[in-house]
C-alpha positions in Angstrom: -7.8 1.5 -6.4 -10.5 3.4 -6.7 -10.3 7.3 -5.5 -12.1 6.8 -2.2 -9.8 3.8 -1.2 -6.7 6.0 -2.3 -7.7 8.8 0.2 -8.6 6.4 2.9 -5.2 4.9 2.9 -3.6 8.1 2.5 -5.2 9.5 5.7 -5.2 6.0 7.7 -1.8 4.4 6.9 0.5 7.5 6.6 1.6 6.4 3.1 2.8 9.1 1.0 0.5 10.2 -1.9 3.7 9.7 -4.5 4.2 5.9 -3.2 0.1 5.3 -3.5 0.2 6.3 -6.8 3.1 4.3 -7.8 1.2 1.5 -6.4 -1.7 2.4 -7.9 0.0 2.7 -11.4 1.3 -1.0 -11.2 -2.3 -1.9 -10.9 -2.6 -3.0 -7.2 -4.2 -2.1 -4.2 -4.0 -2.3 -0.8 -6.3 -5.0 1.3 -6.4 -4.7 5.1 -7.1 -7.3 7.6 -7.2 -7.5 11.1 -6.6 -11.5 11.0 -2.8 -11.9 11.3 -2.6 -15.0 9.8 -4.0 -13.3 6.4 -1.5 -10.7 6.7 1.4 -10.4 4.2 4.7 -8.6 4.7 3.7 -5.2 2.7 7.0 -3.8 2.3 8.5 -7.3 1.1 5.6 -7.2 -1.5 6.3 -3.5 -2.4 9.9 -4.5 -2.8 9.2 -7.3 -5.1 7.4 -4.9 -7.6 10.3 -2.3 -7.1 8.6 -0.1 -5.4 10.6 1.1 -2.4 9.1 2.8 0.7 11.1 4.0 3.8 10.6 2.1 6.9 10.7 3.9 10.4 
């Protein structure tokens, strides 16, 4: 994940820097889409990689 993408996700998706760093260290990035048919369960994907975030 590029530094620019990191900043954009931090500001637009309200994800902590710590979680974004874990995602980045695991070699992943977050891809966004407006198409509901292409969406994945973000929380489930992270859980599968043992990256846990609090769901509100």
